[in-house]
C-alpha positions as CSV (number, residue, x, y, z in Angstrom):
1,M,-14.2,-11.6,-7.7
2,S,-13.7,-10.6,-4.1
3,E,-14.0,-7.2,-2.5
4,Q,-10.2,-7.0,-2.1
5,N,-9.7,-7.2,-5.8
6,N,-11.7,-4.0,-6.3
7,I,-10.2,-1.9,-3.6
8,T,-7.7,0.8,-4.7
9,F,-4.4,1.5,-3.1
10,E,-5.7,4.9,-1.9
11,S,-8.8,3.4,-0.4
12,A,-6.8,0.7,1.4
13,M,-4.4,3.4,2.8
14,S,-7.3,5.5,3.9
15,E,-9.0,2.6,5.7
16,L,-5.7,1.6,7.2
17,E,-5.2,5.1,8.6
18,H,-8.7,5.0,10.1
19,I,-8.0,1.6,11.7
20,V,-4.7,2.9,13.3
21,Q,-6.6,5.9,14.7
22,Q,-9.2,3.6,16.3
23,L,-6.6,1.3,17.7
24,E,-4.6,4.2,19.1
25,S,-7.6,5.6,20.9
26,G,-7.7,2.6,23.3
27,D,-11.5,2.8,23.5
28,L,-12.1,-0.6,21.9
29,E,-12.9,-3.9,23.4
30,L,-10.3,-6.7,22.9
31,Q,-12.4,-8.5,20.2
32,Q,-12.9,-5.3,18.3
33,S,-9.2,-4.5,18.4
34,L,-8.3,-8.0,17.2
35,Q,-10.8,-7.7,14.3
36,L,-9.4,-4.3,13.3
37,F,-5.8,-5.5,13.6
38,E,-6.6,-8.5,11.3
39,R,-8.2,-6.1,8.8
40,G,-5.2,-3.9,9.0
41,I,-2.9,-6.8,8.1
42,E,-5.1,-7.6,5.1
43,L,-5.0,-4.0,3.9
44,T,-1.2,-3.9,4.4
45,R,-0.7,-7.0,2.3
46,L,-3.1,-5.6,-0.4
47,S,-1.2,-2.3,-0.4
48,Q,2.1,-4.0,-0.8
49,S,0.7,-6.0,-3.7
50,R,-0.6,-2.9,-5.4
51,L,2.8,-1.2,-5.0
52,Q,4.6,-4.2,-6.5
53,E,2.2,-4.2,-9.5
54,A,2.8,-0.5,-10.1
55,E,6.6,-1.0,-9.8
56,Q,6.4,-3.8,-12.4
57,K,4.4,-1.7,-14.8
58,V,6.9,1.2,-14.5
59,Q,9.8,-1.3,-15.2
60,I,8.0,-2.6,-18.3
61,L,7.3,0.9,-19.6
62,M,10.9,1.9,-19.0
63,E,12.2,-1.2,-20.8
64,K,9.9,-0.4,-23.7
65,Q,11.5,3.0,-23.9
66,G,15.0,1.4,-23.9
67,N,15.8,2.8,-20.5
68,L,16.8,-0.1,-18.3
69,E,18.2,2.0,-15.4
70,L,15.6,2.3,-12.6
71,Q,16.0,5.1,-10.1
72,S,14.6,5.3,-6.7
73,F,11.6,7.7,-6.2
74,S,12.7,8.5,-2.6
75,E,16.2,9.8,-3.5
76,P,16.1,12.9,-5.7
77,E,18.8,13.2,-8.3
78,Q,21.6,15.7,-7.3
79,Q,23.0,17.8,-10.1
80,G,26.6,18.8,-9.7
């Protein structure tokens, strides 16, 4: 089992934020920047995978409850 299989979404996002800060500082050598960029890409892919897994679990749970209508988390329901 690789290290990437053990990293949580929150850990990946925290590391990604740190990488962005380092890259934005402009104080790195080219090789360091490339390595951090590559790690950032890996973390982004991992984070997307973790989000997809969570979305699938939510969908399964909702189907088990007989509620097949998924609603976006980003758009709050408006009551009229």
